[in-house]
C-alpha positions in Angstrom: 117.2 183.4 75.9 115.1 181.3 78.4 113.3 179.7 75.4 116.6 178.6 73.9 117.8 177.1 77.2 114.5 175.3 77.7 114.7 173.9 74.1 118.3 172.8 74.6 117.4 171.1 77.9 114.4 169.4 76.3 116.5 168.1 73.4 119.2 166.8 75.7 116.6 165.1 77.9 115.0 163.5 74.9 118.4 162.3 73.5 119.4 160.9 76.9 116.0 159.0 77.1 116.5 157.5 73.6 120.1 156.4 74.3 119.0 154.9 77.7 116.2 152.9 76.0 118.7 151.4 73.6 121.2 150.1 76.1 123.9 147.7 75.0 123.1 145.1 77.8 120.3 142.9 76.4 117.8 141.6 78.9 117.9 137.8 79.0 114.7 136.1 78.0 113.8 133.5 80.5 111.2 131.9 78.2 113.9 130.6 75.9 115.8 128.5 78.5 116.7 125.0 77.6 114.7 122.2 79.1 116.8 119.5 80.4 115.5 116.0 80.1 115.7 113.9 83.2 118.3 111.1 83.0 116.6 107.8 82.7 117.6 105.2 85.2 119.1 102.1 83.5 117.2 98.9 84.2 118.2 95.3 83.4 115.8 92.5 82.6 115.9 88.8 81.6 115.2 88.0 78.0 113.2 84.9 79.0 111.4 86.5 82.0 110.6 90.2 81.2 108.9 90.6 84.5 112.3 90.3 86.2 113.7 93.9 86.5 116.9 94.9 88.3 118.7 98.2 88.8 122.1 96.5 88.3 123.4 93.8 86.0 123.5 90.2 87.2 121.8 86.9 86.8 118.1 86.1 86.5 116.8 84.5 89.7 114.5 82.2 87.8 116.7 80.8 85.1 120.3 82.1 85.7 120.6 83.9 82.4 122.6 87.2 82.3 120.3 90.2 82.6 120.5 92.6 79.7 119.9 96.4 79.6 116.2 97.2 79.1 115.5 99.5 76.1 113.0 102.3 76.6 109.8 101.6 74.7 109.0 104.2 72.1 105.4 105.4 71.9 103.7 105.0 68.6 102.2 108.1 67.1 98.5 108.0 67.1 96.9 108.6 63.7 95.4 112.1 63.3 91.6 112.2 63.5 90.0 114.7 61.2 
């Protein structure tokens, strides 16, 4: 009778372990979080004088032209070296 009780307890313990290992609450994976790009600050420049840069729209101090939004320069891909 003791053997049967020991076997029953062992089976129940094994079953409880298996069900506990397969819980319904998935663990969140922190390696798959989204990376947020920093917001680029808008700069304004003169079309005639590109060295004139301002954080807000206005007039060029050299020629009086309206400053336009400066476009970010895209980097060219370097050719692969083999």
